[in-house]
C-alpha positions in Angstrom: 40.6 -23.3 -16.0 40.0 -20.9 -18.8 40.1 -17.2 -18.5 36.5 -17.1 -19.1 36.0 -19.0 -15.8 38.6 -17.1 -14.0 36.8 -13.7 -15.0 33.7 -14.9 -13.4 35.3 -15.3 -10.1 35.5 -11.5 -9.5 31.8 -11.1 -9.9 31.2 -11.7 -6.2 34.3 -10.4 -4.7 32.6 -8.5 -2.2 31.0 -11.9 -0.6 31.7 -14.2 2.1 32.7 -17.7 2.3 30.9 -19.1 5.4 31.0 -22.2 7.7 27.7 -23.6 9.2 26.8 -22.2 12.7 23.8 -23.1 14.5 23.5 -20.2 17.0 24.8 -16.6 17.0 26.9 -15.2 19.9 23.9 -14.1 21.8 22.7 -17.7 21.9 19.6 -17.0 19.8 19.1 -20.1 17.3 19.7 -19.2 13.6 16.5 -19.0 11.6 15.3 -22.0 9.9 15.2 -22.0 6.0 12.1 -20.5 4.6 10.2 -21.8 1.7 11.2 -20.2 -1.9 9.9 -16.7 -1.7 10.2 -14.9 -5.1 11.3 -11.2 -5.3 8.1 -8.8 -5.6 8.3 -6.3 -8.5 10.1 -3.2 -7.6 8.3 -0.3 -6.2 8.6 3.0 -8.1 10.1 5.5 -5.9 10.8 9.3 -6.6 13.9 9.5 -8.7 16.4 11.8 -7.8 19.9 12.4 -9.1 22.8 13.3 -6.8 25.9 14.7 -8.9 29.2 14.1 -7.3 32.0 16.9 -7.3 33.8 14.8 -9.9 30.8 14.8 -12.2 29.1 11.3 -11.6 25.5 11.2 -11.5 24.3 8.7 -8.9 20.8 7.3 -9.7 18.7 7.4 -6.1 15.2 6.4 -5.6 13.4 7.8 -2.4 10.3 6.0 -1.0 8.0 7.4 1.7 7.0 10.7 3.1 8.8 14.1 3.3 7.9 14.2 7.0 9.4 10.7 7.7 10.3 9.6 11.2 13.7 8.5 9.9 15.5 7.2 6.8 16.9 3.8 5.9 19.6 3.7 3.3 20.4 0.4 1.6 23.6 -0.1 -0.4 24.2 -2.7 -2.9 27.0 -4.9 -3.7 30.0 -5.1 -6.3 28.7 -5.5 -9.9 25.1 -5.4 -8.7 22.5 -2.7 -8.4 19.8 -1.2 -6.0 17.4 -3.6 -7.8 18.4 -6.3 -5.5 17.2 -4.7 -2.5 13.6 -4.4 -3.8 12.1 -7.0 -1.6 13.3 -5.1 1.4 12.3 -1.8 0.2 8.7 -3.0 -0.3 8.8 -4.8 3.1 10.2 -1.6 5.1 7.5 0.7 3.3 4.8 -1.7 4.2 5.9 -2.2 7.8 7.0 1.3 8.6 4.9 3.8 6.1 6.4 6.5 8.3 10.0 5.9 7.0 11.8 7.3 4.2 13.7 4.4 2.5 16.6 5.3 0.0 18.4 2.9 -2.5 21.0 4.3 -4.9 23.3 2.8 -7.4 26.8 3.2 -6.7 29.0 4.9 -9.4 29.5 2.7 -12.6 26.7 0.6 -11.4 23.1 0.4 -12.4 21.7 3.8 -13.6 24.4 5.9 -12.3 27.1 7.0 -14.6 30.5 5.9 -15.1 33.5 6.5 -12.8 37.1 7.2 -13.8 39.5 4.7 -12.3 40.9 7.5 -10.2 37.5 7.4 -8.0 36.8 3.9 -8.3 37.6 3.0 -4.6 35.8 2.4 -1.3 36.9 5.7 0.0 35.2 7.4 -2.7 32.1 5.4 -2.2 32.2 6.5 1.4 32.2 10.0 0.2 29.3 9.4 -2.3 27.3 7.9 0.7 27.9 11.2 2.7 26.5 13.3 -0.1 23.5 11.0 -0.5 22.9 11.5 3.1 23.2 15.3 3.0 21.1 15.6 0.0 18.2 13.2 0.4 18.1 11.8 3.8 16.6 14.6 5.6 17.5 15.6 9.4 16.1 12.8 11.3 17.8 9.3 12.3 19.4 7.1 9.7 19.7 3.4 9.6 22.3 2.1 7.2 22.2 -1.5 5.5 24.9 -2.7 3.3 25.4 -5.8 1.2 28.9 -7.0 0.2 30.6 -3.7 -1.0 27.8 -1.8 0.4 28.8 -2.9 3.7 32.3 -2.0 2.9 31.1 1.6 1.9 29.5 1.7 5.4 33.1 1.0 7.0 34.7 3.7 4.6 32.2 6.1 5.5 32.8 5.4 9.4 36.5 5.6 8.9 36.3 9.1 7.1 33.1 10.3 9.3 33.1 8.6 12.6 31.2 11.6 14.3 28.0 10.5 12.1 27.4 7.5 14.1 25.4 7.9 17.2 24.5 11.4 16.2 22.9 10.9 12.8 23.3 7.2 11.8 21.5 5.2 14.8 21.5 1.7 13.6 23.6 -0.5 11.1 22.9 -3.9 9.1 25.8 -5.6 7.8 24.7 -8.2 5.2 27.4 -10.9 3.7 30.4 -8.5 4.0 34.0 -8.1 5.4 35.9 -5.8 7.3 39.2 -6.8 5.7 41.6 -9.9 4.8 39.9 -10.5 1.4 43.3 -11.4 -0.1 43.6 -14.6 2.0 40.2 -15.7 0.5 40.3 -18.9 -1.5 36.9 -18.4 -3.2 36.2 -21.8 -2.2 38.9 -23.3 -4.4 42.1 -25.0 -3.4 44.6 -22.5 -2.2 47.1 -23.2 -4.9 44.3 -22.7 -7.6 42.9 -19.7 -5.8 46.7 -18.1 -6.0 46.9 -18.5 -9.7 43.4 -17.2 -10.1 44.2 -14.0 -8.3 47.3 -13.5 -10.5 45.5 -13.8 -13.5 42.2 -12.2 -12.8 43.3 -8.4 -13.3 44.7 -9.6 -16.8 41.4 -11.4 -17.5 39.4 -8.3 -16.6 41.5 -6.0 -18.6 41.0 -8.3 -21.6 37.2 -8.2 -20.9 37.5 -4.5 -21.3 39.2 -4.6 -24.5 36.5 -7.1 -25.8 33.7 -4.8 -24.4 35.1 -1.8 -26.5 34.8 -4.1 -29.7 31.3 -4.7 -28.9 31.7 -8.3 -27.5 29.2 -9.1 -24.7 30.3 -10.7 -21.4 28.9 -14.1 -21.0 27.6 -15.5 -17.8 29.2 -19.0 -16.5 28.0 -21.8 -14.3 31.0 -20.9 -12.2 29.6 -17.5 -11.7 26.4 -18.8 -10.5 28.2 -21.1 -8.1 29.9 -18.2 -6.6 26.7 -16.4 -5.6 24.4 -19.2 -4.8 24.6 -22.8 -3.3 23.4 -25.9 -5.2 19.6 -26.2 -5.1 19.1 -22.2 -5.2 15.6 -21.1 -6.6 16.3 -20.6 -10.4 14.2 -17.5 -10.5 16.8 -16.1 -7.8 19.5 -17.0 -9.8 18.1 -15.5 -13.1 17.5 -12.2 -11.5 21.0 -11.6 -9.8 22.7 -12.9 -12.9 20.7 -10.6 -15.1 21.6 -7.6 -12.8 25.3 -8.6 -12.8 25.5 -9.0 -16.5 24.5 -5.4 -17.0 27.5 -4.1 -15.2 30.2 -3.1 -17.5 33.7 -4.8 -17.7 35.3 -1.4 -17.1 33.3 -1.0 -13.8 34.5 -4.6 -12.9 38.1 -3.8 -13.6 38.1 -0.4 -12.1 36.9 -1.4 -8.7 38.7 -4.9 -8.5 42.0 -3.5 -6.7 40.1 -1.5 -3.9 38.9 -4.9 -2.3 42.6 -6.0 -1.5 43.1 -2.6 0.1 40.1 -3.0 2.4 41.3 -3.0 5.9 38.9 -1.4 8.1 38.4 -3.4 11.5 39.2 -0.4 13.2 36.7 1.9 11.6 34.0 -0.3 13.3 34.8 1.5 16.7 32.9 4.4 15.5 29.7 2.1 15.7 30.6 1.1 19.4 27.3 2.5 20.6 25.1 1.8 17.6 22.7 -1.1 17.7 23.7 -3.5 14.6 22.9 -6.8 12.9 25.3 -8.8 10.7 23.6 -11.3 8.5 25.4 -13.9 6.4 24.4 -17.5 4.7 26.6 -20.4 5.6 26.8 -21.6 1.9 28.4 -18.3 0.6 31.5 -19.2 -1.6 33.7 -16.1 -1.5 34.7 -15.1 2.1 34.9 -17.3 5.4 32.5 -16.9 8.3 35.1 -15.7 10.6 34.8 -12.1 8.6 31.3 -11.8 9.8 32.0 -12.8 13.3 34.8 -10.3 13.4 32.4 -7.6 12.5 30.0 -8.8 15.2 32.7 -9.0 17.6 33.8 -5.6 17.0 30.3 -4.1 17.7 29.3 -4.2 21.3 25.6 -4.0 20.3 25.9 -6.3 17.3 23.9 -9.3 16.8 25.2 -12.1 14.3 22.7 -14.2 12.5 23.8 -17.1 10.2 21.3 -18.5 7.7 21.7 -22.3 7.1 21.8 -23.3 3.3 22.2 -19.7 2.1 24.7 -18.2 -0.2 26.0 -14.7 -0.8 22.7 -13.2 -1.9 21.0 -13.3 1.6 18.7 -10.7 1.0 17.2 -12.4 -2.0 17.3 -15.9 -0.8 15.9 -15.2 2.5 14.3 -12.0 1.7 11.4 -11.9 4.5 13.7 -12.9 7.4 16.3 -10.3 6.3 13.4 -7.7 6.0 12.2 -8.7 9.6 15.6 -8.4 11.1 16.0 -4.9 9.4 12.5 -3.8 10.4 13.2 -4.9 13.9 16.4 -3.0 14.0 14.6 0.1 12.9 11.9 -0.2 15.4 14.4 -0.4 18.3 16.2 2.9 17.2 13.7 5.1 15.2 10.4 5.9 17.1 7.3 5.5 15.0 5.3 8.4 14.1 2.1 6.2 13.6 
């Protein structure tokens, strides 16, 4: 395995390897696969900048009325951007025009500015989320949705600000994420190979940082595709996601990599004990086992686990309409309509 292939492994580190399951724990059958549904073009929301105390400018987009019934905030994954929530943004705005829908790019990602390594960790992302809520979300109820690292950010937020749940945050959607134990992940590789990969990966990332400083571009690989999509995935979905990931700098990749092995936040989920939640995951995700999603759902008394057969890490892209319906149903349950 070359260093080029090894470097690709980290691009989906916030994902989950999953095992097929026909029913969630409530006994409701998992949804059948949809036909291919391409992502709609992103809606253009009102653009905002939230500047953090350490000087990072977070790019924020706000959709919906100022006098909204409530706010949905969607958080993206590692080495990705808010663009990959564009389908859910459009679907939420259409289904509930009385909502405010907020997306933003994590520090170092998308159109937000770079971060220092000192602040490239999940605790800081949890604080960033708190600031975005304070400046953009208004006074009404909030529903949070997080994919991969976005879900981990929600847990870091819960760990630091547990009083926000039930009071301000009234619903949560965890999409292809984990509450801990990521060091045990094999990325779908034989355990001995995975052990070597984990040892080499930080060095490969630092080399990519040096290459980037020399003006070299970071290539996408077939292995990178395999990590986030199963065989037979729609080529347009693959193209879109890999294009977004290719825009993330090697410095951001290297800076955030260590935070995942330190992510152990199962206890933080206790803050959501009274909060309705959904846990969504595909059964072909190659990066973290399904027990991670099961563990999240088991820790949430009002949580529902839904497994999507034949789907990889990018659940909200591959099953856009079904994921949107689940989030809309959650919002309808906890945010009374003004219409």
